[in-house]
VEXVEX-595295 format. One line per 5 residues: their letters; for each residue x, y, z of N, C-alpha, C. Coordinates in pm, whole numbers, always signed. Layout:
BEGIN
a	X,Y,Z,X,Y,Z,X,Y,Z ~ ... .
This chain:
BEGIN
mniyn	+70,-103,+19,+15,+8,-17,+62,+132,+4 ~ +207,+101,+51,+292,+246,+62,+330,+283,-88 ~ +377,+180,-134,+432,+187,-284,+298,+218,-384 ~ +172,+190,-352,+58,+227,-452,+52,+373,-397 ~ +16,+414,-263,-8,+538,-211,+86,+658,-262 .
niikr	+217,+624,-251,+341,+688,-253,+389,+733,-405 ~ +392,+598,-474,+443,+588,-578,+330,+604,-719 ~ +270,+509,-722,+191,+483,-852,+86,+574,-809 ~ +0,+575,-723,-130,+670,-704,-62,+801,-698 ~ +21,+811,-637,+63,+958,-658,+108,+1049,-746 .
sidfl	+153,+973,-865,+219,+1000,-1021,+99,+1034,-1088 ~ -14,+902,-1054,-134,+919,-1128,-215,+1077,-1104 ~ -182,+1069,-975,-294,+1221,-948,-238,+1326,-963 ~ -86,+1337,-963,-29,+1457,-1000,-39,+1488,-1177 ~ -32,+1366,-1237,-36,+1391,-1379,-204,+1439,-1431 .
falvc	-274,+1362,-1392,-419,+1373,-1388,-420,+1539,-1356 ~ -400,+1567,-1227,-449,+1696,-1198,-392,+1804,-1270 ~ -296,+1783,-1337,-207,+1933,-1445,-307,+1902,-1545 ~ -328,+1761,-1625,-395,+1793,-1713,-543,+1867,-1734 ~ -647,+1818,-1600,-736,+1874,-1566,-742,+2006,-1533 .
lfall	-644,+2069,-1452,-654,+2188,-1442,-628,+2255,-1556 ~ -526,+2266,-1642,-507,+2314,-1765,-642,+2322,-1870 ~ -673,+2193,-1857,-814,+2163,-1922,-933,+2268,-1907 ~ -948,+2281,-1751,-1062,+2354,-1716,-1026,+2482,-1690 ~ -910,+2561,-1721,-903,+2673,-1674,-976,+2805,-1733 .
plffl	-1028,+2744,-1871,-1145,+2882,-1944,-1261,+2857,-1801 ~ -1308,+2734,-1781,-1405,+2723,-1681,-1369,+2796,-1553 ~ -1262,+2766,-1503,-1197,+2831,-1379,-1187,+2978,-1360 ~ -1200,+3019,-1473,-1147,+3202,-1510,-1319,+3249,-1478 ~ -1410,+3165,-1553,-1538,+3221,-1572,-1619,+3211,-1441 .
laiai	-1604,+3115,-1388,-1647,+3082,-1226,-1587,+3185,-1128 ~ -1453,+3236,-1150,-1393,+3311,-1082,-1472,+3453,-1104 ~ -1506,+3484,-1223,-1577,+3615,-1286,-1701,+3601,-1208 ~ -1795,+3480,-1226,-1902,+3507,-1149,-1922,+3513,-1003 ~ -1824,+3461,-942,-1820,+3475,-814,-1765,+3633,-732 .
kidsr	-1701,+3687,-834,-1662,+3835,-792,-1787,+3945,-804 ~ -1863,+3897,-887,-1950,+3993,-960,-2099,+3934,-853 ~ -2103,+3844,-812,-2225,+3805,-723,-2177,+3878,-586 ~ -2098,+3856,-520,-2093,+3903,-401,-1944,+3974,-380 ~ -1911,+4031,-233,-1800,+4105,-206,-1726,+3934,-120 .
gpvfy	-1585,+3973,-158,-1503,+3902,-114,-1406,+3815,-206 ~ -1292,+3732,-171,-1206,+3675,-238,-1272,+3545,-313 ~ -1207,+3506,-413,-1261,+3415,-470,-1242,+3293,-443 ~ -1161,+3254,-375,-1096,+3142,-327,-1167,+3117,-159 ~ -1190,+3035,-121,-1225,+2977,+19,-1105,+2876,+101 .
ralrg	-1039,+2969,+186,-929,+2863,+225,-923,+2840,+352 ~ -886,+2722,+388,-926,+2688,+523,-852,+2565,+604 ~ -757,+2544,+685,-715,+2435,+761,-821,+2315,+786 ~ -750,+2171,+734,-806,+2072,+740,-699,+1960,+803 ~ -732,+1831,+864,-645,+1775,+864,-587,+1682,+784 .
gyrdi	-492,+1656,+794,-409,+1639,+636,-353,+1522,+690 ~ -294,+1434,+574,-180,+1286,+557,-82,+1309,+681 ~ -83,+1222,+784,-12,+1196,+884,-44,+1286,+983 ~ -184,+1322,+965,-198,+1448,+1044,-137,+1573,+1077 ~ -89,+1596,+986,-9,+1707,+935,-114,+1819,+885 .
pfeif	-173,+1888,+923,-270,+2002,+857,-247,+2103,+770 ~ -324,+2124,+657,-316,+2166,+522,-406,+2266,+478 ~ -380,+2353,+411,-465,+2484,+368,-560,+2401,+238 ~ -646,+2395,+270,-775,+2371,+177,-815,+2470,+67 ~ -791,+2428,-80,-862,+2499,-175,-1027,+2478,-198 .
kfrtm	-1124,+2587,-207,-1231,+2570,-282,-1273,+2713,-355 ~ -1373,+2720,-434,-1438,+2838,-468,-1521,+2872,-331 ~ -1533,+2982,-340,-1597,+3038,-208,-1742,+3057,-251 ~ -1840,+2977,-153,-1983,+2997,-205,-2074,+3044,-79 ~ -1972,+3100,+14,-2051,+3151,+123,-2013,+3321,+130 .
ivnad	-2081,+3416,+209,-2007,+3550,+226,-1943,+3565,+291 ~ -1840,+3675,+321,-1736,+3676,+373,-1769,+3656,+544 ~ -1650,+3577,+647,-1653,+3575,+775,-1817,+3502,+797 ~ -1842,+3400,+688,-1981,+3310,+715,-1918,+3201,+855 ~ -1776,+3159,+864,-1756,+3058,+985,-1795,+3155,+1137 .
kiggs	-1804,+3283,+1113,-1812,+3348,+1264,-1930,+3390,+1279 ~ -2015,+3345,+1162,-2172,+3388,+1186,-2250,+3219,+1211 ~ -2216,+3158,+1161,-2260,+3009,+1194,-2153,+2909,+1222 ~ -2192,+2813,+1213,-2143,+2674,+1254,-2039,+2601,+1110 ~ -2001,+2519,+1170,-1894,+2462,+1019,-1982,+2359,+926 .
ttaln	-2086,+2305,+998,-2160,+2241,+923,-2259,+2339,+825 ~ -2253,+2335,+671,-2370,+2395,+628,-2506,+2353,+637 ~ -2601,+2408,+684,-2749,+2359,+705,-2858,+2389,+553 ~ -2892,+2289,+552,-2993,+2302,+416,-3075,+2459,+433 ~ -3043,+2532,+314,-3085,+2651,+268,-3036,+2719,+392 .
dsrit	-2915,+2718,+380,-2822,+2817,+449,-2810,+2928,+408 ~ -2854,+3058,+452,-2853,+3182,+434,-2716,+3244,+409 ~ -2601,+3167,+469,-2478,+3211,+402,-2425,+3192,+296 ~ -2491,+3104,+214,-2448,+3064,+62,-2495,+3178,+22 ~ -2433,+3210,-122,-2476,+3293,-215,-2526,+3275,-321 .
kvgkt	-2563,+3356,-416,-2657,+3275,-496,-2577,+3183,-634 ~ -2462,+3215,-651,-2351,+3143,-733,-2328,+3035,-642 ~ -2279,+3067,-494,-2276,+2959,-429,-2363,+2808,-436 ~ -2490,+2833,-447,-2576,+2760,-441,-2539,+2655,-560 ~ -2532,+2695,-679,-2508,+2632,-808,-2360,+2534,-783 .
lrktk	-2278,+2655,-735,-2155,+2593,-720,-2142,+2462,-618 ~ -2243,+2458,-539,-2218,+2328,-414,-2344,+2236,-488 ~ -2459,+2243,-559,-2524,+2176,-621,-2449,+2074,-710 ~ -2354,+2113,-796,-2268,+2087,-877,-2165,+2041,-866 ~ -2096,+2044,-739,-1954,+2043,-674,-1869,+2094,-794 .
ldeip	-1876,+2193,-826,-1786,+2273,-898,-1687,+2372,-831 ~ -1761,+2383,-681,-1668,+2457,-601,-1573,+2382,-571 ~ -1543,+2234,-595,-1402,+2139,-554,-1301,+2141,-619 ~ -1330,+2235,-754,-1209,+2206,-859,-1092,+2290,-843 ~ -1078,+2374,-714,-945,+2420,-682,-874,+2360,-606 .
qlini	-944,+2235,-566,-833,+2158,-512,-787,+2036,-607 ~ -780,+2082,-717,-688,+2024,-828,-522,+2057,-754 ~ -504,+2212,-722,-399,+2263,-669,-366,+2178,-590 ~ -412,+2157,-485,-418,+2067,-340,-364,+1938,-395 ~ -394,+1877,-493,-356,+1760,-533,-222,+1775,-603 .
ikgdm	-174,+1876,-703,-43,+1895,-738,+38,+1913,-618 ~ +21,+1967,-524,+96,+2000,-443,+91,+1896,-364 ~ +69,+1790,-327,+79,+1662,-271,-10,+1671,-148 ~ -97,+1794,-98,-204,+1782,+18,-298,+1650,+4 ~ -335,+1659,-152,-482,+1595,-147,-442,+1468,-247 .
sfvgp	-558,+1392,-313,-571,+1281,-375,-699,+1298,-473 ~ -721,+1230,-551,-857,+1253,-614,-961,+1161,-537 ~ -903,+1044,-491,-1001,+971,-425,-929,+910,-277 ~ -1027,+923,-186,-938,+927,-31,-1046,+1020,+64 ~ -1038,+978,+242,-1123,+1014,+310,-1134,+1187,+293 .
rpeil	-1246,+1253,+282,-1260,+1381,+262,-1202,+1439,+397 ~ -1134,+1548,+388,-1086,+1601,+491,-1150,+1659,+569 ~ -1142,+1655,+715,-1232,+1712,+848,-1161,+1816,+881 ~ -1228,+1928,+933,-1163,+2046,+1048,-1112,+1997,+1132 ~ -998,+2063,+1162,-898,+2037,+1307,-1003,+2019,+1404 .
aytsk	-1098,+2085,+1451,-1198,+2060,+1568,-1218,+1900,+1533 ~ -1274,+1848,+1447,-1285,+1707,+1445,-1184,+1590,+1426 ~ -1087,+1642,+1357,-963,+1545,+1372,-908,+1498,+1530 ~ -941,+1626,+1595,-879,+1586,+1710,-934,+1526,+1809 ~ -1096,+1479,+1732,-1182,+1424,+1857,-1171,+1262,+1796 .
ytpee	-1059,+1224,+1663,-1079,+1109,+1650,-1068,+1021,+1748 ~ -1090,+891,+1755,-999,+776,+1845,-910,+747,+1807 ~ -820,+645,+1861,-660,+610,+1802,-734,+495,+1697 ~ -875,+462,+1676,-872,+365,+1567,-919,+466,+1444 ~ -977,+582,+1457,-1025,+637,+1342,-878,+754,+1302 .
krils	-777,+753,+1405,-673,+816,+1338,-610,+722,+1242 ~ -626,+629,+1230,-583,+530,+1088,-652,+603,+967 ~ -744,+690,+958,-794,+765,+832,-668,+855,+778 ~ -576,+905,+883,-492,+1010,+855,-392,+935,+787 ~ -372,+782,+768,-259,+766,+735,-255,+744,+553 .
vrpgi	-351,+789,+525,-364,+805,+369,-414,+949,+332 ~ -364,+995,+200,-394,+1121,+176,-576,+1139,+182 ~ -572,+1247,+187,-746,+1285,+197,-753,+1302,+67 ~ -893,+1295,+0,-916,+1303,-130,-1052,+1404,-132 ~ -1065,+1419,-279,-1203,+1465,-300,-1344,+1388,-291 .
tdiss	-1308,+1289,-328,-1420,+1160,-314,-1397,+1046,-248 ~ -1504,+966,-197,-1445,+829,-141,-1595,+777,-64 ~ -1583,+684,+5,-1721,+615,+11,-1828,+709,+107 ~ -1777,+749,+181,-1845,+840,+284,-1902,+951,+192 ~ -1807,+998,+82,-1893,+1141,+12,-1978,+1096,-76 .
lkyis	-1972,+957,-137,-2067,+936,-208,-2247,+908,-159 ~ -2206,+869,-13,-2334,+800,+77,-2398,+996,+119 ~ -2289,+1065,+155,-2331,+1206,+224,-2304,+1327,+123 ~ -2309,+1275,-1,-2316,+1365,-128,-2415,+1501,-98 ~ -2492,+1482,-47,-2606,+1603,-24,-2612,+1618,+134 .
ldevv	-2525,+1660,+195,-2496,+1676,+337,-2615,+1757,+383 ~ -2642,+1874,+334,-2708,+1991,+369,-2846,+1935,+414 ~ -2883,+1820,+307,-3000,+1764,+318,-3042,+1695,+431 ~ -2911,+1617,+486,-2911,+1505,+581,-2913,+1585,+689 ~ -2827,+1689,+716,-2822,+1738,+872,-3011,+1854,+899 .
gslna	-3047,+1902,+774,-3162,+1953,+773,-3116,+2110,+818 ~ -3218,+2209,+870,-3187,+2343,+853,-3173,+2383,+994 ~ -3176,+2275,+1072,-3166,+2338,+1244,-3054,+2264,+1303 ~ -3001,+2322,+1395,-2896,+2262,+1469,-2768,+2193,+1385 ~ -2758,+2208,+1275,-2693,+2126,+1150,-2559,+2070,+1211 .
deyye	-2490,+2148,+1333,-2341,+2071,+1379,-2417,+1979,+1495 ~ -2513,+1983,+1556,-2533,+1904,+1626,-2575,+1765,+1585 ~ -2635,+1781,+1483,-2704,+1666,+1387,-2537,+1609,+1349 ~ -2469,+1659,+1291,-2355,+1603,+1211,-2284,+1557,+1303 ~ -2283,+1576,+1436,-2153,+1537,+1527,-2242,+1431,+1572 .
kyvfh	-2383,+1388,+1591,-2429,+1328,+1647,-2462,+1183,+1551 ~ -2496,+1217,+1434,-2564,+1105,+1350,-2477,+1074,+1206 ~ -2393,+1193,+1192,-2286,+1199,+1057,-2127,+1154,+1118 ~ -2086,+1200,+1208,-1935,+1253,+1189,-1887,+1076,+1212 ~ -1938,+963,+1333,-1903,+834,+1314,-1932,+761,+1206 .
dknrl	-2009,+777,+1152,-2051,+691,+1058,-1974,+733,+910 ~ -1946,+849,+885,-1855,+874,+793,-1685,+853,+841 ~ -1696,+813,+964,-1527,+791,+987,-1560,+636,+975 ~ -1661,+535,+983,-1652,+418,+942,-1636,+410,+818 ~ -1685,+506,+727,-1684,+471,+580,-1534,+491,+540 .
rleyv	-1486,+586,+601,-1331,+647,+579,-1264,+518,+623 ~ -1272,+454,+712,-1191,+339,+730,-1208,+236,+659 ~ -1347,+213,+626,-1349,+105,+517,-1284,+111,+368 ~ -1270,+264,+316,-1182,+294,+219,-1052,+248,+270 ~ -994,+310,+380,-835,+289,+429,-835,+133,+421 .
dkqsf	-904,+24,+482,-903,-86,+476,-900,-149,+326 ~ -967,-117,+213,-971,-194,+94,-960,-99,-21 ~ -872,-1,+16,-826,+89,-98,-724,+12,-180 ~ -757,+53,-315,-686,-45,-438,-714,+41,-564 ~ -618,+20,-698,-681,+117,-779,-768,+38,-850 .
lldar	-843,-49,-811,-950,-87,-879,-1095,+2,-803 ~ -1083,+28,-688,-1155,+82,-567,-1164,+229,-614 ~ -1041,+276,-616,-1039,+410,-688,-1094,+454,-790 ~ -1067,+396,-893,-1119,+398,-1025,-1260,+403,-1011 ~ -1328,+295,-928,-1481,+259,-946,-1520,+414,-855 .
lflkt	-1452,+436,-752,-1539,+573,-662,-1536,+703,-747 ~ -1400,+693,-823,-1400,+834,-938,-1501,+823,-1022 ~ -1546,+735,-1104,-1631,+722,-1215,-1769,+730,-1151 ~ -1769,+686,-999,-1910,+710,-971,-1945,+849,-920 ~ -1837,+901,-874,-1852,+1038,-842,-1899,+1123,-986 .
alkvv	-1798,+1083,-1061,-1792,+1177,-1192,-1905,+1147,-1263 ~ -1987,+1077,-1250,-2095,+1043,-1333,-2247,+1104,-1256 ~ -2253,+1137,-1091,-2299,+1187,-1028,-2300,+1344,-998 ~ -2170,+1404,-1050,-2163,+1521,-1099,-2220,+1561,-1236 ~ -2181,+1464,-1310,-2262,+1499,-1465,-2389,+1502,-1448 .
rqvvk	-2431,+1413,-1387,-2613,+1415,-1381,-2642,+1563,-1313 ~ -2584,+1587,-1223,-2629,+1714,-1150,-2624,+1841,-1216 ~ -2506,+1846,-1300,-2495,+1941,-1389,-2575,+1982,-1514 ~ -2612,+1863,-1553,-2721,+1847,-1680,-2885,+1883,-1579 ~ -2866,+1829,-1475,-3017,+1851,-1413,-3040,+1962,-1403 .
ifv	-2930,+2109,-1373,-2918,+2237,-1340,-2951,+2310,-1458 ~ -2821,+2292,-1557,-2846,+2384,-1682,-2869,+2326,-1796 ~ -2944,+2197,-1812,-3007,+2146,-1946,-3171,+2142,-1887 .
């Protein structure tokens, strides 16, 4: 697994992320312009997440919320959260807000497939068993991401943080550990394709 994660998978991630980043540059700039026109603030949202070998890293996303949203509400986005901008709603539904994480993949912070990275407040609560999640690079998608692809609908509109911590957090960690234990090239390929198909369907649903 070390050879797969650190050499084979890392090489595939790096090369494919470079290709995707260059191919998506026109869309990248169009979305950046839309974000700036829609609301005040930076194009990117950057925040610390628990990373590979428990080393924090700064994750990149297109900003989908108003400035200082984290100071206004909780860390979990609720259903119909008033902090989300108009453009942000579309970006979140289509997962296009995740495109800047190609930069994280190129840097080596993340992989295309791997446990979704959590905020440090949650990784600090990991049990010794859950700490194994940090033994692989976090990713854009994994088993838990597919199950909770519409997390806002799961947590609802009230007490999103409380619901997440009580009913979702440990279940996601269970699925993250399942990925850690079963990881392979075939599993990664299957999860990547499933995610891509779901995203394409959502994009078509919204724009076509």
